[in-house]
N, C-alpha and C positions, 0 to 999 in steps of 0.2 A: 029346736030344742035353744032355749038362749042360759049360756054358760053363768059363771060369776064375772066381775067386771076384773079385767088384770089391774093387779094395784100400778102407780107411777114406779112402786120403787124398781119393782123388774122388770117394767120398761127399759126403764138405765141400764140397770145392769143387763138386759140382752143385745141393749147396742152395745155396751161397752165389750161385748163378747165378743158380735161381729165384727169388730173393725180392729180386734188383734188377731182374730180368725185373718181377715182378710188382709191384714199389714203379713203374717206371716208364710200366707201361701205367696205371697207377690217376691217377698228376698227372695225365695227356694227355685223360682220361674225367671226372674229377669236377672240372674247372673253377670254382674259386668264382668268386661275380661280384663282376664290376668298380666300380668306382667310380660309372663311368658310365649304369651301367645302374640304381644307386640312386639317381641324381639324375633319370633321367629318369621314377623312378615318382613323384616329388614331388608333379606339377602334378596328377597321377589323383586322390592322395590329398587335396588340398588342394581339387581339386573336389569329393568325396563331405565334406569336413566344411562346406563352402557349403553344400551341399545339405540337409546336415541342421540347421546354424544360422539360413537361410533357413526351411525349415517350424515351427523352436520358434517365431521368432520372427511368423509367422504364425499360429501357435495363441495364442502372448501374445495379439496383436491382436484375436481373435475370442474370448478371454476376457474382455482388455478392454471390449470394444465391448457383449458382451452384459452384461457387469455393469453398464457405462453406463444400458443399455437401463432395465435395470429398476430400477435407481436412480432415474432419469427418470421412468416406472411409477408406485413407491411416494410418488414424491411428489407426482405428478399427481393419485392418490387419499386421499394427504393431505391435499390442499388441496381438492377437494370434498366432504371430508368435515368439513372445519373449517366450510367454507359451507352444510352443510346446518345443522352445528349452530348456528351464527352464526342463521339463519331460525327456529329451533328455541325457541332464544334470548328472540329478538325475539319470538315468539310469545306462547311465556311472560309476556314483563312484560306486552306488553298484557295480558293475561286476569287478569296479578296486579294492573295498575291499575284496569282496570275493575270491577273486585273490592272493592279497598279504598276506593273513589271510595264505589258504592252502598255499601259497607258504613257508612261515616260520615254515608251521610245517612239512613239506616235504611231502603232498599227492600232488603235484601239479605238472606234469610233465613239460616239456617248450611247450609253443604254447599255453595252456587250460586256457585259461583267459577270457573262457564266464560262462552264470551262467546259460545256455540253460537246463547243465543238475541235477539242484535244484530241489527240489520239490517245488511246485508251492500250494501257500496259499497266501488265503483273508485277516488273520489273525494269527498271531503266540502270544499266550497267556502264556505266565511263570509266573508262580504261586512260589512268593520268598517259603521258606520250608529250616524247621531244620530239624534235626539228633533227636531232640527233640520232633518233631511234628506231629507226626505220628496218633495220635488221633484227631488233627486237618485236616491230609489228609482223613483222615474216613470222618469226617464229612462232608466232601465236595463234595467226592465219593458217598456219601447217599440224597445229595441232588442238588447242579448245576452242578455238571463236571459228564458226559457221563463216563462210564467204559469199557471195554471188546471193544465187537461190535461194540455198538455206537459210542463208542470214533473215531473207526475207520470210521466206514460209515460218520463220520461229518467230518473229512478229506477228505477223499474222496472228500463228496456233496458237501459240502457245506466251505471247507475251511480252516474250523476252527482249528487250531493245538493248541493244549493243554498240558502242561507238569509241573509237577513239579520239580523248580530247583537250583539244591545243588549242592557242592562240594565234598571236601573231609576231613580227618578228618585230625589230625596231625602225625597219626597213620598209614599208606597206608595197608591196608587189615585188618586193626584190627576190632575191632567188630560194631564199629556205620556202618563201608563200605560195610560191609559185612551184613549187618541188613537191609541195602537201597540198597543190588545188591538182598536180598533178597526177598523184597517187589516189587521192578520190576519188575523182574522173572514172579509175579504177575499179575499183575498191566501194566505194557509196561507204565508207564504212565511218566517217570525221562528221565529228560536233565542234564548228567552230566556236571559241570564245574573243569575247572584242580586249582580252587584253594583252601586254608585252607579254613572250612567253622568258621563264628566267628562275632560276632554281631560289631564289630567294622571292619569289612570287607565289610561290604553292599556298600560301591561306587567302591569296586573293582569286588565285585560279578555283582553288574549293570551294571559294565563298559563291565565286561568279558560278559555275558549273553546278550546284544546285539551285539558285535563285534562279537560272534561266532554264533548266531543265523542265524544274516545276512550272514553267507554261508554254513548254509545247510537248507534253507527254500529260497525261492522266493517269499516274501509274501508284501504284499502292506502295511501294520502295524504290527506293536511290541507292542506288551502290556506287562506291569510289575505288579503281581497283589499281596498283602501278602495272606498271609494262612490264614485267621482269616477276611474273606471279603466275602459275598455275592456278588456274580452277574449274571443276569438274561442273558445270553447269545444273545438273538434275540436282546432284545436292545440295546446292546453294541455296535453289527455291526451294527446296522442300526443308529445308531447316531457315526459312524466311517464314513460309507459310505457318510454321507453329504460332509464330507472334502476331497473325492477322486483324485478329479481336481485339488486339493491346493496341491503347492511343499514345503517340510522345514514345514512337522505338529506336531506339539506337542502340545496336547491333555490335559489333564485335570484340574482337582479343582485347579484354582490358587489361589495361597496364598502367602502373604509378612511377615511370622513369627518374630519376635525381634531375635537377635542375641546373645545367653544367654552368656556370660563372665565366668560368674560362674562354679570351676567345679564341685559342688557339686548336679549338676540339672544334667537330665536326658540326655538334647537335649546340653547339652555344647557344646561352638564353639573355639576350642581352637585358634585359628587363626582369632578370634575377633577382633583384633587391626583392619585387612585386608577392614574392611567392616564402617571403619568413625569409629566417638564419640560413646562412651558410651551409651547407649540404642538407637543404628540405628536399621535396618530392615533391616531384605533382600533382595534379589530384585527378584520378581514373580519370583516362580516360581511352580509347579503342585506338590499337596499334596501326599505323597510319597504313602501312601494305595495304588491307582491305579496311571495309568499315558501311553499314548500312543503314539508313534512316528510313522513316516513316515520311507521308506526303506531309502532314504537318508538321513535321519538322525540315522538313524542306522547304516547306512553305512561312517557318516563320523567320527562315535566313532570309526570302523574297524580302518579305514585308519589313526586316528589322538592318537589313544588308547597309545602311549608309553608316549602321549607329557601332556593328559589331568589329570588336578591335582585334585587331591581327599580330597572334604574338609570330618568331621566326615561325615556329616550326607549325607546318599546317593540322596533325594529326592533335595536337597541345591548343589552338585554335578554337578546332572545333566540338573538343571538350570543352571546355572554357565557355563557349557560347550556350552551350545545353546544363552547365554546372548547375547555374540558381533554379531552372524551371524545372517542375515534375515531369520528370523524363526519366523511363523505363531503363536501364543499362543493362542491356543482356550480355556477358563474358559468355563469348561460345566459341569453343578451344577450337571447332571445328573446321574454326577460320585459319588455325594458324598451326595447322603439320607442319614436322621437318619434310623434307627432300627422304630420297629415302636415304635407305632403308626403312622410317621414320614411316612413310606414307605408304608405303607399300607392305610393310605387318599393319598398318592395319586395314588396311584393302582385303588381305588378305585375311584377316579377324571378320571382318561384313561390317567394320567402320570403317568405309568411305569417306576422304576426308574432302569437304569444298573446298579448301584452297593450301598451297603448300610450298614455302619458300624459304628462306635457307637465314634466319634470326641474325647470324656473322655477319652477312652480307643485305639487312634491310630488304631482301629480297632473293631468288635465287644463285646464284653464284655464276659466274659466267650463263649468263641464263640464254643468250641463242647459240650456244652449244649444248647446253644439257637439256633444253625444255621438251625435244625430244623423246630422250629418255625419262624426264622427270612424268610426259605423258602417259610413256609404255607399261610404264612401272606402278606410278599411280591415277593410270583413268579410269573411271567409272564406265568405259564404252559408248562410242557412237550412240547409240542407240536408247542411251538412258535418257537423257532432259526431252525425249520424245516420248517415252509412258509416264513422265511425271504428272499425275495428278496436280491439278490446283483448284 
């Protein structure tokens, strides 16, 4: 059936009504998010941001820790390399000193600059003695110093060389020199130097002892001790072995006594003015009764022997030679115990002394008569040195 045509106005009204109905429907189903809803999302976003920040911080700290550990590792390696280089330099200095000294004496042919032919030792102990001190020497041979076959065995098995150190008289080949030659023929325990013996030549004697000994023995340490001092050899080498890894070591009982300007006193210092105002003290140095130096320092003395200044007192001279160098001063009080009861009490307490003497006498007072008593009271026992591990 065909109906009547719809009027244009009706069509227009229908279109407007449909548009309004569509707009009403859309506004109810597509609601824009409210402000409250946006606020509720903020804590979630903050939490996510915090996690990211924390993760970044953790990674940064791990990176810093890794970098710090790498730096410490590199520093350690560098320190070890420097120590190794120090030891190498010390060895080369010793070899150079030996070569120069031998060459100057006409004993070294061209090209022989190595110390491979030197006798190896742990320590060379030079006992400072004089022509008039035979009874003192005998008192040592009867107590702490081995003699004969035992002395040789000590050198071979333990690397401990012991010699009485002495020069020559003002009349070469005279009665004094012949007496020493006869004594040495009997005991084979002397080390002769080329200087003229005398109390005022002790600094020269000390310099010659170290510079010559380093050309004869390839030792780790060189010790100088007076012939009126009691030693416990086992304890001495044990104390020295504590410092084997250290270069340029100067070991003894360190002191700093007054500089004596008065001419009438025993230890008068003619060059007192070099040490500043009257009443000043010397720089720190090892007391003269006993001290030890490592072989690199002995080599240094040998190399520079001609220009090393000698003061009136030999212990001051030795300290002066090292004062401007990178030297490790080791103050070891086991090297300067008193005589009984001091060293006896220490031995009973388990602290055996390496060396004993009387400060008032700069050695053991009346050492010839008392050395045996000191040895009986303070000695470590005859087997101690043979049981010492080096």
